SETI-590073 format. One line per field, with one value per residue: x, y, z of N, C-alpha, C in turn; residue in three letters. Coordinates in steps of 0.001 Angstrom, whole numbers. Example, Ala and Ser with C-alpha at 12.3 -4.5 7.8 and 13.67 -1.06 7.14 Angstrom:
! SETI-590073
n.east <- [13190|12850]
n.north <- [-5690|-2250]
n.up <- [7800|7080]
ca.east <- [12300|13670]
ca.north <- [-4500|-1060]
ca.up <- [7800|7140]
c.east <- [13200|12900]
c.north <- [-3300|30]
c.up <- [7800|7870]
r <- [ALA|SER]
This chain:
! SETI-590073
n.east <- [-35347|-35421|-34828|-33198|-31697|-30381|-28727|-27198|-25817|-24312|-22790|-21171|-19670|-18231|-16677|-15161|-13858|-12062|-10687|-8743|-6610|-5760|-4962|-2736|-1052|-714|682|3214|4340|3817|4327|2398|791|974|-150|-2775|-3498|-3406|-5365|-7793|-7668|-7995|-10550|-12145|-12427|-14816|-16363|-15891|-17705|-20137|-22940|-24490|-25545|-23737|-23994|-24428|-24115|-21129|-19358|-20025|-19249|-16495|-16040|-16721|-14827|-12375|-12591|-13080|-11323|-8710|-8120|-9231|-8457|-5873|-4430|-5113|-3838|-1169|-954|-1290|936|2894|2830|416|-1573|-3497|-5889|-6497|-6647|-8951|-10800|-10424|-10965|-13654|-14605|-15656|-18360|-19433|-18633|-20058|-22780|-22922|-22340|-24494|-26623|-26056|-26017|-28010|-30208|-30826|-31711|-30369|-31694|-32148|-31386|-29708|-27627|-26594|-25581|-23655|-21858|-20904|-19588|-17719|-16111|-14699|-13105|-11519|-10163|-8539|-6896|-5493|-4031|-2074|1452|3719|5095|5799|3654|1559|1209|467|-1952|-3472|-3631|-5339|-7651|-8071|-8599|-11026|-12676|-12637|-13970|-16466|-17374|-17449|-19515|-21717|-21616|-22142|-24737|-26070|-25774|-27750|-27699|-28887|-28060|-25844|-23627|-22562|-22012|-19871|-17947|-17570|-16662|-14272|-12666|-11497|-9445|-6875|-4926|-4242|-3193|-1126|552|1208|2458|4706|6022|6412|7059|8809|10272|11832|10925|8367|8828|10185|8179|6251|7540|8389|6301|4783|2898|1163|937|-283|-2688|-3779|-4101|-6039|-8171|-8710|-9391|-11623|-13395|-13556|-13879|-15554|-17680|-18133|-18319|-20249|-22559|-22721|-23183|-25627|-27263|-26988|-28310|-30970|-31666|-31610|-28476|-27771|-28863|-27649|-24768|-23984|-23712|-21208|-19640|-19406|-17392|-14797|-14977|-14575|-12207|-10361|-10318|-9395|-6896|-5712|-5840|-4634|-2426|-1201|-1497|-1422|-3699|-4109|-5298|-6772|-7346|-9141|-11151|-11897|-13029|-15283|-16703|-17193|-18870|-20978|-21993|-22756|-24812|-26746|-27302|-28167|-29913|-33413|-35556|-37350|-36073|-33835|-35177|-36317|-33999|-32987|-35164|-35262|-32801|-33302|-35242|-33722|-32332|-32037|-34620|-34514]
n.north <- [-8327|-5358|-4704|-2281|-2143|-4561|-4047|-2020|-3496|-5159|-3212|-2364|-4717|-4713|-2339|-3008|-5322|-4489|-2771|-4229|-4411|-1747|-1578|-3301|-1855|482|-527|-776|1684|2538|1539|-1190|-717|2021|2857|1972|3592|6185|5892|5784|8228|10038|9206|10117|12801|13920|14606|17194|18605|17456|17737|17506|15257|12516|9466|7116|5467|6508|4553|2386|3262|3365|659|-483|886|-62|-2836|-2915|-1042|-1016|-3746|-5484|-4255|-3598|-6103|-7308|-5673|-6087|-8841|-8913|-7403|-9177|-10997|-12121|-12557|-10061|-10871|-13415|-12652|-11119|-13123|-14954|-13294|-13231|-15228|-14031|-13957|-16435|-16411|-14157|-14922|-17024|-15669|-13858|-15606|-16435|-14059|-12316|-13798|-14533|-16933|-18899|-20432|-23928|-24360|-22172|-22856|-25088|-23897|-22229|-24018|-25254|-23069|-22559|-24802|-24223|-22097|-23490|-25129|-23269|-22566|-24975|-25033|-23179|-22521|-23659|-21724|-18150|-17485|-19088|-18083|-15470|-16061|-17042|-14734|-13156|-14636|-14215|-11481|-11550|-12667|-10589|-8666|-9793|-9599|-6819|-6335|-7321|-5563|-3160|-3668|-3717|-1155|717|2916|5227|7026|6227|7171|9199|7530|5823|7749|8791|6426|6183|7957|6665|4565|5835|6935|4674|2940|4495|4558|1823|1509|3184|1763|-827|-627|1484|4796|5697|4352|5456|8208|8092|7043|9064|11267|10605|9684|7951|8880|6837|5574|7612|7890|5325|5450|7484|6217|3966|5267|6974|5993|3139|3099|5373|5469|2704|1313|2940|2392|-351|-499|804|-1104|-3243|-2122|-2110|-4741|-8279|-9556|-12039|-12009|-9901|-10157|-12493|-11414|-10397|-12475|-12183|-10387|-11436|-11930|-9513|-8884|-11010|-10955|-8331|-8487|-10321|-8987|-6463|-6795|-9070|-11504|-14861|-17689|-20853|-24097|-25399|-23140|-21734|-23653|-23475|-20949|-21400|-23128|-21389|-19436|-20924|-21759|-19197|-18561|-20508|-19715|-17000|-16514|-16540|-19324|-19952|-19077|-20770|-23212|-22799|-22719|-25325|-26802|-25862|-26816|-29528|-29832|-29438|-31745|-34585|-37002|-40520]
n.up <- [-16247|-18120|-21605|-22127|-19735|-19789|-21987|-20849|-18932|-20602|-21903|-19782|-19420|-21776|-21527|-19238|-20074|-22204|-20664|-19284|-21026|-21020|-18363|-18374|-20119|-18637|-16413|-17392|-17085|-14471|-11070|-9605|-7218|-6889|-9307|-8947|-6774|-7961|-9821|-8318|-7019|-9101|-9936|-7941|-8408|-9634|-7441|-6862|-8280|-7809|-5759|-2505|215|1797|-34|1311|4515|6242|7230|5671|3123|3540|3964|1427|-112|893|368|-2438|-3648|-2272|-1609|-3674|-6238|-5654|-5234|-7642|-9587|-8804|-9259|-12076|-12758|-12030|-14039|-14941|-17748|-19615|-20933|-19785|-17115|-17135|-17499|-15343|-13167|-13137|-11548|-9423|-9796|-8964|-6274|-5405|-5779|-3980|-1549|-1591|-1231|1381|2931|1992|1455|-1157|-3352|-5851|-8835|-9743|-12420|-12807|-11058|-12370|-14706|-13554|-12368|-14659|-15910|-13905|-14119|-16413|-15509|-13680|-15418|-16707|-14572|-14140|-16421|-16093|-15618|-12994|-10225|-10329|-12009|-11158|-8569|-9266|-10567|-8366|-6933|-8510|-8229|-5494|-5625|-6965|-4993|-3090|-4584|-4736|-2064|-1933|-3715|-2265|-82|-1447|-2329|106|1001|650|-973|-3476|-5393|-7559|-8969|-7332|-5178|-6103|-6525|-3932|-2712|-4031|-2731|-594|-1131|-2104|-138|1677|-338|-1406|811|1050|-1406|-1026|987|-73|-2792|-2997|-2640|-4794|-7093|-7194|-7622|-10100|-11777|-11656|-12722|-15274|-17106|-19885|-22842|-23456|-20934|-19471|-20837|-20364|-17612|-17345|-18632|-16979|-14682|-15180|-17294|-16813|-13992|-12920|-14851|-15454|-12907|-11778|-13361|-12892|-10130|-10108|-11392|-9526|-7410|-8274|-8944|-8051|-6772|-7752|-10270|-11624|-11449|-13045|-15629|-15725|-16517|-19201|-19610|-20230|-23014|-24521|-23188|-23694|-26505|-26928|-25683|-27395|-29915|-29470|-27751|-28543|-27162|-26956|-26846|-25525|-26782|-24774|-23273|-24949|-24957|-22289|-22324|-23884|-22172|-20056|-21200|-22159|-19715|-18801|-20622|-19935|-17367|-17496|-19729|-20507|-19747|-21751|-24073|-24212|-24476|-27001|-28566|-28331|-29271|-31879|-32848|-32728|-34679|-36889|-37089|-39084|-39633|-38900]
ca.east <- [-34617|-35773|-33734|-32246|-30818|-29502|-27714|-26299|-24927|-23348|-21854|-20187|-18746|-17315|-15741|-14237|-12993|-11028|-9887|-7590|-5510|-5249|-4211|-1442|-271|-376|1669|4529|4853|3607|4256|994|68|918|-1108|-4095|-3765|-3662|-6677|-8912|-7572|-8666|-11953|-12881|-12484|-16162|-16993|-15729|-18852|-21386|-23381|-25460|-25006|-23179|-25049|-24573|-23359|-19693|-18683|-20290|-18380|-15155|-16019|-16670|-13571|-11278|-12787|-13019|-10123|-7442|-7854|-9473|-7647|-4444|-3845|-5274|-2763|90|-996|-1005|2317|3701|2822|-891|-1967|-4696|-7061|-6773|-7074|-10356|-11604|-10326|-11560|-15101|-15000|-16461|-19793|-19785|-18506|-21148|-24050|-22858|-22480|-25842|-27480|-25756|-26285|-29166|-31292|-31151|-31453|-30339|-32471|-31346|-30772|-28584|-26521|-25960|-24777|-22507|-20913|-20271|-18649|-16638|-15198|-13846|-12076|-10586|-9324|-7498|-5936|-4668|-3200|-1014|2653|4030|5979|5158|2397|526|973|-342|-3291|-4156|-3919|-6542|-8795|-8329|-9226|-12422|-13381|-12824|-14982|-17776|-17740|-17791|-20843|-22675|-21632|-22844|-26148|-26624|-25482|-28946|-27477|-29657|-27271|-24682|-22459|-22000|-21475|-18586|-16983|-17227|-15896|-12927|-11841|-10923|-8215|-5583|-3912|-3655|-2441|135|1403|1698|3425|5949|6706|6734|7627|9913|10097|12524|10045|7240|9306|10499|6946|5511|8295|8659|5260|4594|1535|410|651|-1239|-3996|-4264|-4536|-7330|-9219|-9127|-9939|-12920|-14324|-13768|-14314|-16661|-18798|-18371|-18838|-21497|-23623|-22784|-23828|-27032|-27964|-27037|-29321|-32324|-31955|-30829|-27081|-27682|-29271|-26723|-23381|-23597|-23342|-19761|-18954|-19161|-16248|-13618|-15083|-13841|-10876|-9498|-10134|-8555|-5536|-5214|-5703|-3800|-1185|-623|-1523|-1981|-4465|-3971|-6538|-7532|-7857|-10354|-12175|-12353|-13922|-16535|-17403|-17647|-20007|-22113|-22560|-23427|-26057|-27713|-27616|-28770|-30974|-34697|-35751|-38064|-35095|-33070|-36073|-36442|-32749|-32883|-36241|-34836|-31720|-33854|-35980|-32740|-31764|-32830|-35220|-33925]
ca.north <- [-7102|-4872|-4681|-1209|-2460|-5636|-3408|-1330|-4506|-5582|-2107|-2429|-5818|-4288|-1379|-3678|-6261|-3723|-2071|-5040|-4036|-474|-1864|-3848|-777|1385|-1151|-605|2993|2766|362|-1520|-77|3474|2972|1818|4805|7283|5584|6177|9665|10717|8829|10871|14238|14441|15118|18669|19190|16844|18287|16683|14525|11195|8607|5953|5720|6625|3268|1532|3757|2895|-779|-717|1413|-978|-4108|-2761|-278|-1388|-5169|-6084|-3747|-3663|-7408|-7579|-5008|-6781|-10101|-8664|-6965|-10381|-11762|-12639|-11872|-9249|-11644|-14429|-11948|-10721|-14305|-15511|-12389|-13431|-16130|-13225|-14261|-17568|-15958|-13240|-15636|-17758|-14717|-13345|-16594|-16501|-12820|-11595|-14690|-14714|-18344|-19158|-21581|-25132|-24155|-21250|-23592|-25927|-23038|-21719|-25111|-25406|-22000|-22739|-25805|-23500|-21366|-24477|-25570|-22259|-22685|-26137|-24776|-22243|-23169|-23430|-20592|-16882|-17403|-19668|-17094|-14377|-16592|-17050|-13312|-12709|-15325|-13465|-10215|-11858|-12832|-9284|-8010|-10360|-8977|-5443|-6372|-7471|-4325|-2192|-4016|-3420|228|1531|4105|5310|7806|5359|7933|9774|6490|5360|8821|8791|5216|6404|8744|5788|3806|6440|7060|3373|2420|5274|4096|503|1731|3710|748|-2046|-321|2377|6151|5913|3938|6392|9427|7788|6881|10327|12259|10179|8814|8046|9244|5624|5357|8639|7529|4197|5914|8214|5280|3117|6135|7603|5127|1872|3250|6245|5040|1277|926|3652|1630|-1655|-253|1104|-2395|-4006|-1527|-2368|-6165|-9206|-9759|-13287|-11715|-8944|-10580|-13388|-10702|-10144|-13581|-11779|-9504|-12011|-11894|-8342|-8915|-11957|-10451|-7144|-8972|-10965|-8057|-5304|-7160|-10289|-12578|-16106|-18517|-22274|-24766|-25586|-21856|-21478|-24561|-22931|-19835|-21999|-23608|-20210|-18729|-21859|-21604|-17891|-18648|-21278|-18955|-15689|-16507|-17107|-20749|-20052|-18935|-22028|-24222|-22576|-23102|-26792|-27303|-25563|-27723|-30869|-29818|-29521|-33105|-35426|-38182|-41773]
ca.up <- [-16527|-19425|-22618|-21922|-18629|-20313|-22798|-19943|-18327|-21622|-22083|-18681|-19671|-22830|-20938|-18320|-20817|-22873|-19612|-18891|-21867|-20515|-17115|-18735|-20677|-17522|-15539|-17959|-16658|-13072|-10182|-9515|-6140|-7205|-10423|-8360|-5964|-8853|-10465|-7478|-6739|-10200|-9996|-6923|-8762|-9885|-6207|-6833|-8972|-7328|-4485|-1775|1307|1458|-568|2167|5765|5998|7486|4518|2082|3861|3760|5|-602|1237|-357|-3881|-4113|-1688|-1671|-4995|-7303|-5270|-5538|-9080|-10330|-8471|-9992|-13504|-12846|-11875|-15279|-15361|-18971|-19529|-21325|-18745|-15887|-17335|-17375|-14000|-12202|-13121|-10493|-8485|-9993|-8120|-4926|-5117|-5644|-2709|-456|-1603|-608|2799|3643|1497|1252|-2590|-3718|-7282|-9289|-10082|-13729|-12635|-10469|-13379|-15537|-12817|-12236|-15976|-16074|-12947|-14631|-17360|-14740|-13113|-16560|-16909|-13503|-14378|-17592|-15777|-15107|-11597|-9972|-10168|-12734|-10285|-7508|-9852|-10764|-7084|-6520|-9212|-7572|-4234|-5987|-7258|-3701|-2521|-5384|-4350|-772|-2182|-4340|-1183|666|-2254|-2307|1444|1388|622|-1829|-4698|-6357|-7694|-9427|-6145|-4332|-6553|-6338|-2528|-2466|-4607|-1784|450|-1421|-2438|926|2022|-1446|-1484|1892|655|-2528|-460|1778|-840|-4129|-2780|-3124|-6036|-8132|-7271|-8234|-11506|-12501|-11738|-13477|-16633|-17688|-21337|-23218|-23320|-19541|-19049|-21436|-19666|-16284|-17514|-18958|-15827|-13644|-15482|-18015|-16108|-12601|-12732|-15673|-15320|-11568|-11547|-13965|-12201|-8829|-10415|-11636|-8276|-6562|-8795|-9198|-7184|-7178|-8540|-11667|-12250|-11540|-14145|-16822|-15705|-17215|-20584|-19662|-20952|-24458|-24959|-22603|-24440|-27857|-26875|-25393|-28587|-30971|-29125|-27068|-29101|-26180|-27526|-25971|-25913|-27101|-23518|-22862|-25721|-24445|-21061|-22652|-24345|-20957|-19265|-21847|-22148|-18373|-18743|-21370|-19159|-16150|-17710|-20715|-20049|-20079|-23008|-25146|-24272|-25012|-28449|-29203|-28427|-30166|-33224|-33268|-32910|-35950|-37944|-37144|-39994|-39056|-39454]
c.east <- [-34996|-34566|-32781|-31216|-29886|-28392|-26720|-25302|-23900|-22353|-20779|-19179|-17783|-16256|-14695|-13347|-11823|-10127|-8668|-6387|-4909|-4510|-2824|-501|181|699|3062|5171|4786|3741|2794|233|-60|-123|-2505|-4497|-4114|-5047|-7822|-8865|-8242|-10159|-12779|-13090|-13896|-16880|-16822|-16931|-20182|-21724|-24367|-24764|-24353|-24256|-25290|-23858|-21853|-18954|-18876|-19428|-16963|-15038|-15902|-15314|-12411|-11378|-12486|-11699|-8833|-7153|-8043|-8493|-6174|-3816|-4050|-4144|-1400|131|-694|422|3285|3665|1486|-1350|-3308|-5944|-7464|-7236|-8534|-11281|-11612|-11016|-13071|-15553|-15757|-17951|-20233|-19680|-19656|-22471|-24064|-23035|-23875|-26841|-27275|-26233|-27534|-30360|-31713|-30734|-31463|-31153|-31536|-30686|-29598|-27390|-25817|-25069|-23549|-21451|-20184|-19239|-17474|-15631|-14222|-12732|-11057|-9625|-8207|-6453|-4979|-3684|-2050|226|2886|4918|5161|3815|1287|207|116|-1758|-4080|-4455|-5151|-7759|-9129|-8995|-10703|-13232|-13624|-13915|-16382|-18239|-18132|-19161|-21937|-22768|-22331|-24346|-26778|-26433|-26710|-28842|-28387|-28936|-25932|-23440|-21779|-21385|-20092|-17541|-16569|-16335|-14437|-12059|-11068|-9591|-6907|-4548|-3374|-2793|-1105|1091|2018|2722|4756|6726|7205|7410|8782|9701|10754|11597|8859|7688|9584|9212|6219|6232|8525|7561|5181|3170|626|6|-390|-2633|-4600|-4814|-5861|-8458|-9697|-9747|-11353|-13862|-14620|-14321|-15564|-17872|-19137|-18966|-20060|-22684|-23817|-23515|-25325|-27830|-28054|-28095|-30734|-32659|-31149|-29415|-26951|-28155|-28229|-25321|-23072|-23243|-21852|-19000|-18710|-17954|-15066|-13786|-14266|-12415|-9917|-9242|-9251|-7089|-4866|-4902|-4665|-2478|-549|-587|-2214|-2751|-4414|-5350|-7411|-8050|-9119|-11494|-12765|-13350|-15270|-17350|-17990|-18882|-21171|-22793|-23306|-24787|-27119|-28196|-28510|-29994|-32257|-34828|-36436|-37086|-34300|-33902|-36209|-35180|-32658|-33963|-35884|-33763|-32268|-34613|-34982|-32129|-32611|-33390|-34607|-34802]
c.north <- [-6627|-4750|-3507|-1504|-3651|-5039|-2637|-2334|-4967|-4485|-2101|-3552|-5474|-3339|-2117|-4692|-5576|-3078|-2918|-4774|-2711|-673|-2358|-2781|154|825|-1103|707|3152|1483|85|-814|1414|3698|2914|3033|5987|7137|6135|7651|10458|10426|9579|12340|14733|14968|16642|19349|18606|17367|17333|15901|13210|10271|7373|6272|5650|5306|2319|1970|3320|1429|-1111|-259|507|-2270|-3969|-2142|-809|-2861|-5713|-5582|-3738|-5002|-7796|-6948|-5650|-8108|-9914|-8176|-8157|-11298|-12355|-11865|-11123|-10084|-12656|-13793|-11575|-11923|-14819|-14657|-12622|-14563|-15404|-13519|-15349|-17185|-15055|-13959|-16464|-16823|-14112|-14318|-16638|-15241|-12083|-12488|-14913|-16137|-18501|-20406|-22763|-24974|-23221|-21961|-24465|-25090|-22538|-22787|-25339|-24316|-22096|-23766|-25212|-22733|-22330|-24951|-24579|-22337|-23851|-25947|-23850|-22976|-22863|-22204|-19285|-16794|-18023|-18713|-15940|-14843|-16607|-15671|-12786|-13381|-14581|-12137|-10423|-12046|-11497|-8520|-8507|-9754|-7517|-5364|-6462|-6171|-3207|-2409|-3614|-1949|1081|2756|4050|6115|7104|6101|8577|8698|6075|6468|8922|7590|5442|7270|7881|5178|4576|6471|5700|2781|3163|4813|2735|629|2235|2632|-425|-1771|673|3765|6423|5512|4904|7657|9195|7696|8196|11367|11889|9266|9013|8481|8022|5390|6372|8300|6303|4574|6634|7256|4478|3963|6549|6633|3864|2037|4093|5764|3583|879|1720|2889|262|-1511|76|-183|-3232|-3431|-1929|-3850|-7028|-9418|-11025|-13105|-10824|-9547|-11583|-12668|-10450|-11300|-13211|-10826|-10165|-12039|-10727|-8349|-9801|-11481|-9228|-7520|-9575|-9921|-6940|-5650|-8404|-11445|-13813|-16869|-19927|-22861|-24993|-24248|-21468|-22401|-24040|-21774|-20342|-22457|-22439|-19587|-19653|-21806|-20291|-17932|-19383|-20493|-17741|-15733|-17089|-18533|-20878|-19934|-20190|-23159|-24095|-22988|-24604|-27382|-27040|-26482|-29146|-30940|-29908|-30889|-33973|-36651|-39430|-42385]
c.up <- [-17960|-20337|-22392|-20804|-18989|-21151|-21958|-19339|-19371|-21967|-21021|-18938|-20799|-22304|-20063|-19016|-21479|-21824|-19201|-19767|-21393|-19238|-17436|-19298|-19532|-16606|-16118|-17501|-15159|-12256|-9854|-8423|-6347|-8299|-9881|-7522|-6857|-9527|-9629|-7071|-7857|-10255|-8967|-7326|-9055|-8625|-6103|-7452|-8471|-5922|-3805|-666|859|993|304|3475|5522|6210|6343|3325|2301|3608|2259|-574|-314|444|-1817|-4306|-3604|-1948|-3083|-6039|-6953|-5638|-6996|-9869|-10028|-9248|-11488|-13704|-12755|-13117|-15699|-16611|-18807|-19848|-20289|-17457|-15972|-17166|-15939|-12995|-12101|-12215|-9399|-8609|-9038|-6636|-4529|-4896|-4354|-1531|-414|-994|916|3557|3213|1274|-203|-3005|-5234|-7622|-9607|-11429|-13653|-12033|-11475|-14299|-14845|-12617|-13552|-16215|-15117|-13415|-15666|-16641|-14156|-14236|-16834|-15825|-13681|-15525|-17288|-15260|-13647|-11449|-9878|-10870|-11890|-9146|-8064|-10122|-9474|-6588|-7240|-8644|-6272|-4539|-6311|-5999|-3049|-3275|-4981|-3031|-1010|-2875|-3250|-383|-109|-2223|-983|1864|1451|-259|-3045|-5783|-6532|-8216|-8221|-5238|-4789|-6419|-4873|-2162|-2930|-3716|-831|65|-1608|-1304|1399|908|-1640|-394|1607|-463|-1972|257|919|-2189|-4052|-3321|-4483|-7214|-8304|-8012|-9747|-12331|-12686|-12606|-14924|-17195|-19211|-21619|-23115|-21883|-19014|-19583|-20728|-18300|-16382|-17821|-17749|-14764|-13945|-16220|-17276|-14691|-12506|-13514|-15389|-13973|-11194|-12098|-13257|-10855|-9004|-10624|-10349|-7337|-6980|-8835|-8237|-7688|-8027|-9983|-12364|-12459|-12627|-15438|-16897|-16388|-18705|-20727|-20455|-22468|-25010|-24410|-23375|-25839|-27899|-26587|-26614|-29723|-30697|-28486|-27595|-28133|-26761|-26428|-26444|-26243|-25849|-22997|-23628|-25287|-23140|-21297|-23092|-23121|-20168|-19889|-22066|-20759|-18201|-19465|-20577|-17948|-16429|-18645|-20136|-20527|-21412|-24231|-25307|-24880|-26523|-29183|-29394|-29306|-31597|-33713|-33496|-34226|-37148|-38087|-38034|-39297|-39660|-40498]
r <- [MET|PRO|LEU|PRO|HIS|ILE|LEU|LEU|ALA|LEU|LEU|VAL|THR|LEU|ILE|TRP|GLY|VAL|ASN|PHE|VAL|PHE|ILE|LYS|VAL|GLY|LEU|GLU|ASP|PHE|PRO|PRO|LEU|LEU|PHE|CYS|ALA|LEU|ARG|PHE|ALA|LEU|ALA|ALA|LEU|PRO|LEU|LEU|PHE|LEU|ARG|GLY|PRO|MET|PRO|ALA|PRO|PHE|TRP|ARG|ILE|VAL|GLN|ILE|GLY|VAL|LEU|LEU|GLY|VAL|ILE|LYS|PHE|GLY|ILE|LEU|PHE|VAL|GLY|MET|HIS|MET|GLY|MET|PRO|ALA|GLY|LEU|SER|SER|LEU|VAL|LEU|GLN|SER|GLN|VAL|PHE|PHE|THR|ILE|LEU|LEU|ALA|ALA|LEU|PHE|LEU|GLY|GLU|ARG|PRO|SER|GLY|ARG|SER|LEU|VAL|GLY|LEU|VAL|LEU|ALA|ALA|SER|GLY|LEU|VAL|LEU|ILE|GLY|LEU|ASP|ARG|PRO|MET|GLY|ASN|SER|LEU|VAL|ALA|PHE|MET|MET|VAL|ILE|ALA|ALA|ALA|LEU|ALA|TRP|ALA|PHE|SER|ASN|ILE|ALA|THR|LYS|ARG|SER|GLY|ALA|THR|ASP|MET|LEU|ARG|LEU|ILE|CYS|TRP|VAL|SER|LEU|ILE|PRO|PRO|LEU|PRO|LEU|LEU|ALA|LEU|SER|TYR|LEU|LEU|GLU|GLY|PRO|GLU|ALA|ILE|VAL|ALA|ALA|LEU|THR|HIS|PRO|SER|TRP|GLY|GLY|ILE|GLY|ALA|LEU|LEU|ASN|VAL|ALA|PHE|LEU|ALA|THR|THR|VAL|GLY|TYR|GLY|LEU|TRP|SER|PHE|LEU|LEU|HIS|ARG|TYR|PRO|ALA|SER|LEU|VAL|THR|PRO|PHE|ALA|LEU|ALA|VAL|PRO|VAL|SER|GLY|LEU|LEU|ALA|GLY|TRP|LEU|LEU|LEU|GLY|GLU|ALA|LEU|SER|THR|SER|GLY|TRP|LEU|ALA|CYS|VAL|LEU|VAL|PHE|ALA|GLY|LEU|ALA|ILE|THR|VAL|LEU|PRO|LYS|SER|VAL|ILE|ASP|ARG|VAL|PHE|SER|GLY|SER|SER|ARG|LEU|THR|PRO|SER|PRO]
């Protein structure tokens, strides 16, 4: 992957990491399913200006829309509404990397290298450590919901890869047409019409700003760039970059929301990013790092 595309991938991880703070802010004004429905309704608006045929078969657009919009973000927003912190959500959601690589091997024939598997196992141990650190009760349920959201994201990555689409901005806008109606129906049934009316008639400026950010910056820009990278490169090469999302997510949660992280939580972060380095960095870079550290070690 050339440097400009590496920088694009890192830009997406920055946008998505900070976005977890905006999600948390938005959930203070909107019920989670309604918030998710409004997000995708706004994200589909660029279709008013984009011309041309569908970027992929309609059934594939529906498949991605259900997996990504209804299932992934629906249960992610509910999990965060139930108490899953923004920073930890940004970290746990990246278990989608491991799910995606497994599914890519099963359905696309993409086989990760042995070094990549070592890095992924190391990063997975960090996610397990976070799970063990969560208390029982609603927090554990919320944690499992974020894991389920990660699995749905992995399936949507595979569906995106197999869609054959080349215009990724139009693809994500078309995909955004699918989730609003199912999510609004679920919101009406589970959250109630009173909660919907109250949220729509008395939003704060913070809630409105959060909604605009998750709709346009995180969805239109973020997923447009992500889909572009998935179209050009193997999923096993692109998805490990998502492990960098928690860097900005955890720091944003700490700086903007005051979310503390335990010692084991920071250790888990170290494990995740050590695994990312082993998985993504070229072998020559890793060899230079270790050879440099060995030269710094004094001889006996």
